[in-house]
MDTraj code that builds the backbone (N, CA, C; nanometers):
import mdtraj as md
import numpy as np

residues = "MET THR GLU LEU GLN HIS GLN SER ALA ALA GLN VAL ALA VAL ALA ARG ALA VAL SER ARG ALA LEU PHE LEU VAL PRO ASN LEU GLN ARG ALA VAL VAL VAL ALA GLU ALA ASP GLY SER VAL HIS VAL ARG GLY ASP SER ARG LYS LEU GLU ALA SER ILE GLY VAL ASP LEU GLN PRO GLN HIS ILE GLY ALA LEU CYS GLN ARG LEU GLN GLN LEU GLY VAL ARG VAL PHE ALA SER GLU SER GLU TYR ALA GLN ALA LEU ALA GLU ALA".split()
xyz = np.array([
    [6.1193, -8.7272, -18.6898],
    [6.0766, -8.6596, -18.5689],
    [6.1903, -8.5682, -18.5237],
    [6.1585, -8.4432, -18.4958],
    [6.2598, -8.3493, -18.4505],
    [6.2953, -8.3784, -18.3048],
    [6.4050, -8.3211, -18.2605],
    [6.4492, -8.3407, -18.1223],
    [6.3434, -8.2904, -18.0237],
    [6.2813, -8.1785, -18.0537],
    [6.1771, -8.1236, -17.9665],
    [6.0573, -8.2173, -17.9595],
    [6.0171, -8.2741, -18.0724],
    [5.9055, -8.3693, -18.0729],
    [5.9413, -8.4951, -17.9948],
    [6.0663, -8.5401, -18.0082],
    [6.1118, -8.6583, -17.9347],
    [6.1075, -8.6331, -17.7840],
    [6.1559, -8.5171, -17.7409],
    [6.1526, -8.4821, -17.5981],
    [6.0098, -8.4729, -17.5476],
    [5.9223, -8.4146, -17.6269],
    [5.7820, -8.4019, -17.5887],
    [5.7166, -8.5396, -17.5757],
    [5.7442, -8.6289, -17.6691],
    [5.6886, -8.7643, -17.6629],
    [5.7399, -8.8382, -17.5393],
    [5.8666, -8.8192, -17.5064],
    [5.9235, -8.8832, -17.3878],
    [5.8577, -8.8298, -17.2612],
    [5.8337, -8.6992, -17.2550],
    [5.7679, -8.6401, -17.1382],
    [5.6260, -8.6930, -17.1225],
    [5.5561, -8.7091, -17.2321],
    [5.4201, -8.7642, -17.2280],
    [5.4239, -8.9084, -17.1788],
    [5.5200, -8.9860, -17.2274],
    [5.5321, -9.1259, -17.1852],
    [5.5618, -9.1364, -17.0361],
    [5.6482, -9.0502, -16.9857],
    [5.6800, -9.0501, -16.8424],
    [5.5564, -9.0119, -16.7619],
    [5.4846, -8.9101, -16.8054],
    [5.3633, -8.8680, -16.7349],
    [5.2595, -8.9800, -16.7312],
    [5.2428, -9.0511, -16.8418],
    [5.1487, -9.1644, -16.8441],
    [5.1932, -9.2756, -16.7509],
    [5.3229, -9.3034, -16.7485],
    [5.3754, -9.4089, -16.6615],
    [5.3533, -9.3746, -16.5145],
    [5.3774, -9.2490, -16.4785],
    [5.3532, -9.2048, -16.3407],
    [5.2051, -9.2159, -16.3074],
    [5.1204, -9.1696, -16.3961],
    [4.9753, -9.1757, -16.3721],
    [4.9286, -9.3198, -16.3546],
    [4.9772, -9.4091, -16.4392],
    [4.9380, -9.5499, -16.4300],
    [4.9819, -9.6098, -16.2964],
    [5.1065, -9.5840, -16.2585],
    [5.1580, -9.6396, -16.1326],
    [5.0783, -9.5871, -16.0134],
    [5.0517, -9.4577, -16.0112],
    [4.9810, -9.3991, -15.8970],
    [4.8323, -9.4330, -15.8980],
    [4.7750, -9.4581, -16.0153],
    [4.6353, -9.4998, -16.0218],
    [4.6200, -9.6423, -15.9687],
    [4.7112, -9.7304, -16.0083],
    [4.7003, -9.8704, -15.9678],
    [4.7496, -9.8951, -15.8248],
    [4.8386, -9.8113, -15.7759],
    [4.8868, -9.8233, -15.6378],
    [4.8767, -9.6859, -15.5715],
    [4.7559, -9.6509, -15.5267],
    [4.7401, -9.5220, -15.4580],
    [4.8309, -9.5170, -15.3346],
    [4.8791, -9.4024, -15.3028],
    [4.9676, -9.3834, -15.1876],
    [5.0975, -9.4622, -15.2008],
    [5.1476, -9.4745, -15.3234],
    [5.2743, -9.5431, -15.3475],
    [5.3817, -9.4798, -15.2598],
    [5.4493, -9.5630, -15.1813],
    [5.5501, -9.5105, -15.0886],
    [5.6926, -9.5412, -15.1315],
    [5.7149, -9.6637, -15.1789],
    [5.8484, -9.7061, -15.2196],
    [5.8376, -9.7736, -15.3551],
    [5.9432, -9.7569, -15.4369],
    [5.9386, -9.8184, -15.5701],
    [6.0789, -9.8377, -15.6249],
    [6.0869, -9.9289, -15.7191],
    [6.2060, -9.9456, -15.8009],
    [6.1555, -9.9598, -15.9440],
    [6.2247, -9.8973, -16.0373],
    [6.1862, -9.9047, -16.1785],
    [6.2902, -9.9922, -16.2478],
    [6.2429, -10.0967, -16.3138],
    [6.3353, -10.1920, -16.3760],
    [6.3023, -10.2125, -16.5236],
    [6.4077, -10.2343, -16.6006],
    [6.3930, -10.2731, -16.7411],
    [6.4123, -10.4239, -16.7464],
    [6.3153, -10.4930, -16.7993],
    [6.3214, -10.6383, -16.8099],
    [6.4029, -10.6780, -16.9324],
    [6.4436, -10.8046, -16.9388],
    [6.5239, -10.8552, -17.0504],
    [6.4531, -10.8396, -17.1852],
    [6.3196, -10.8437, -17.1836],
    [6.2438, -10.8303, -17.3086],
    [6.2246, -10.6849, -17.3519],
    [6.2807, -10.5913, -17.2755],
    [6.2707, -10.4498, -17.3096],
    [6.1563, -10.3771, -17.2431],
    [6.0696, -10.4502, -17.1730],
    [5.9589, -10.3845, -17.1041],
    [6.0084, -10.3178, -16.9763],
    [5.9320, -10.2223, -16.9294],
    [5.9668, -10.1482, -16.8080],
    [5.8574, -10.1710, -16.7052],
    [5.8969, -10.1967, -16.5802],
    [5.8025, -10.2182, -16.4709],
    [5.8358, -10.1283, -16.3532],
    [5.7309, -10.0802, -16.2885],
    [5.7450, -10.0114, -16.1612],
    [5.7035, -10.1130, -16.0553],
    [5.7962, -10.1496, -15.9688],
    [5.7646, -10.2388, -15.8577],
    [5.7609, -10.1530, -15.7337],
    [5.6486, -10.1566, -15.6644],
    [5.6366, -10.0691, -15.5494],
    [5.5312, -10.1142, -15.4524],
    [5.5197, -10.0374, -15.3450],
    [5.4232, -10.0729, -15.2430],
    [5.3674, -9.9485, -15.1745],
    [5.2473, -9.9661, -15.1229],
    [5.1860, -9.8695, -15.0329],
    [5.1727, -9.9432, -14.9009],
    [5.0988, -9.8922, -14.8109],
    [5.0860, -9.9588, -14.6797],
    [5.0207, -10.0956, -14.6893],
    [4.9321, -10.1148, -14.7848],
    [4.8538, -10.2377, -14.7891],
    [4.8701, -10.3187, -14.9173],
    [4.9477, -10.2711, -15.0118],
    [4.9511, -10.3337, -15.1432],
    [5.0920, -10.3308, -15.2000],
    [5.1336, -10.4439, -15.2555],
    [5.2592, -10.4493, -15.3284],
    [5.2257, -10.4891, -15.4714],
    [5.2880, -10.4241, -15.5693],
    [5.2512, -10.4494, -15.7085],
    [5.3699, -10.4337, -15.8014],
    [5.3585, -10.4961, -15.9173],
    [5.4511, -10.4766, -16.0283],
    [5.3660, -10.4322, -16.1459],
    [5.3905, -10.3127, -16.1939],
    [5.3060, -10.2508, -16.2945],
    [5.3853, -10.2304, -16.4226],
    [5.3390, -10.2888, -16.5300],
    [5.4017, -10.2646, -16.6595],
    [5.3614, -10.1274, -16.7109],
    [5.4583, -10.0528, -16.7588],
    [5.4307, -9.9197, -16.8126],
    [5.4848, -9.9112, -16.9550],
    [5.4201, -9.8313, -17.0371],
    [5.4594, -9.8131, -17.1765],
    [5.5666, -9.7049, -17.1822],
    [5.6925, -9.7478, -17.1687],
    [5.8024, -9.6526, -17.1585],
    [5.9293, -9.7179, -17.2121],
    [6.0094, -9.6422, -17.2810],
    [6.1378, -9.6919, -17.3289],
    [6.2369, -9.6924, -17.2126],
    [6.3241, -9.7936, -17.2043],
    [6.4200, -9.8015, -17.0937],
    [6.5063, -9.6762, -17.0763],
    [6.5352, -9.6047, -17.1822],
    [6.6195, -9.4854, -17.1689],
    [6.5505, -9.3733, -17.0919],
    [6.4206, -9.3859, -17.0668],
    [6.3482, -9.2819, -16.9935],
    [6.3232, -9.3192, -16.8477],
    [6.3853, -9.4265, -16.8008],
    [6.3675, -9.4697, -16.6620],
    [6.4122, -9.3613, -16.5649],
    [6.5221, -9.2948, -16.5937],
    [6.5717, -9.1888, -16.5049],
    [6.4695, -9.0781, -16.4843],
    [6.4038, -9.0378, -16.5913],
    [6.3021, -8.9325, -16.5819],
    [6.1819, -8.9811, -16.5005],
    [6.1451, -9.1074, -16.5181],
    [6.0338, -9.1641, -16.4403],
    [6.0695, -9.1674, -16.2932],
    [6.1893, -9.2123, -16.2607],
    [6.2329, -9.2158, -16.1202],
    [6.2320, -9.0763, -16.0590],
    [6.2828, -8.9799, -16.1340],
    [6.2870, -8.8424, -16.0857],
    [6.1459, -8.7891, -16.0580],
    [6.0530, -8.8159, -16.1469],
    [5.9155, -8.7673, -16.1285],
    [5.8493, -8.8343, -16.0093],
    [5.8709, -8.9647, -15.9921],
    [5.8158, -9.0333, -15.8749],
    [5.8724, -8.9739, -15.7460],
    [6.0022, -8.9433, -15.7456],
    [6.0637, -8.8819, -15.6272],
    [6.0025, -8.7450, -15.5996],
    [5.9781, -8.6674, -15.7039],
    [5.9161, -8.5358, -15.6864],
    [5.7782, -8.5478, -15.6225],
    [5.7127, -8.6613, -15.6459],
    [5.5790, -8.6845, -15.5909],
    [5.5833, -8.7513, -15.4533],
    [5.7028, -8.7648, -15.3960],
    [5.7166, -8.8164, -15.2604],
    [5.7374, -8.9663, -15.2486],
    [5.7622, -9.0342, -15.3601],
    [5.7871, -9.1782, -15.3570],
    [5.9362, -9.2009, -15.3332],
    [5.9686, -9.2898, -15.2411],
    [6.1080, -9.3254, -15.2165],
    [6.1483, -9.4267, -15.3240],
    [6.2358, -9.3859, -15.4155],
    [6.2752, -9.4692, -15.5290],
    [6.4128, -9.5288, -15.5021],
    [6.4235, -9.6599, -15.5207],
    [6.5482, -9.7312, -15.4960],
    [6.6227, -9.7539, -15.6269],
    [6.7552, -9.7627, -15.6167],
    [6.8394, -9.7788, -15.7347],
    [6.8391, -9.9215, -15.7881],
    [6.8105, -10.0185, -15.7013],
    [6.8127, -10.1576, -15.7460],
    [6.7026, -10.2374, -15.6775],
    [6.6699, -10.3516, -15.7370],
    [6.5689, -10.4384, -15.6783],
    [6.6137, -10.4924, -15.5434],
    [6.7431, -10.5172, -15.5265],
    [6.7914, -10.5702, -15.3997],
    [6.7760, -10.4672, -15.2874],
    [6.8011, -10.3401, -15.3164],
    [6.7801, -10.2349, -15.2160],
    [6.6329, -10.2232, -15.1804],
    [6.5474, -10.2340, -15.2803],
    [6.4032, -10.2276, -15.2568],
    [6.3595, -10.3454, -15.1705],
    [6.4059, -10.4663, -15.2026],
    [6.3705, -10.5855, -15.1269],
    [6.4181, -10.5750, -14.9821],
    [6.5357, -10.5196, -14.9622],
    [6.5886, -10.5015, -14.8268],
    [6.4998, -10.4048, -14.7479],
    [6.4557, -10.2965, -14.8118],
    [6.3675, -10.2002, -14.7442],
    [6.2352, -10.2654, -14.7068],
    [6.1826, -10.3513, -14.7935],
    [6.0582, -10.4231, -14.7617],
    [6.0776, -10.5148, -14.6431],
    [6.1915, -10.5830, -14.6390],
    [6.2198, -10.6755, -14.5299],
    [6.2334, -10.6039, -14.3960],
    [6.2841, -10.4815, -14.4001],
    [6.3043, -10.4042, -14.2783],
    [6.1761, -10.3367, -14.2293],
    [6.0782, -10.3282, -14.3148],
    [5.9528, -10.2590, -14.2784],
    [5.8679, -10.3401, -14.1838],
])
top = md.Topology()
chain = top.add_chain()
for i, resn in enumerate(residues, 1):
    res = top.add_residue(resn, chain, resSeq=i)
    for name in ("N", "CA", "C"):
        top.add_atom(name, md.element.get_by_symbol(name[0]), res)
traj = md.Trajectory(xyz[None], top)
């Protein structure tokens, strides 16, 4: 796979991950993206009425791109689960 094909595949994976997260949690307001010990990636987030952990088909090295895209869409993305948990507690 050429570098251009690799970048294109990564962009598609990020777009699918964003679509999945926003489809399952409409009006996503806050989120944290975490890589689990088994290598899976989850978006943990909430809207006004729903809190969810969504598994997405994404390589951990693309978490930064996913976070950036969620931020572009108006989601407040936290750097760590503890920061996210603190924001939930304060809400």
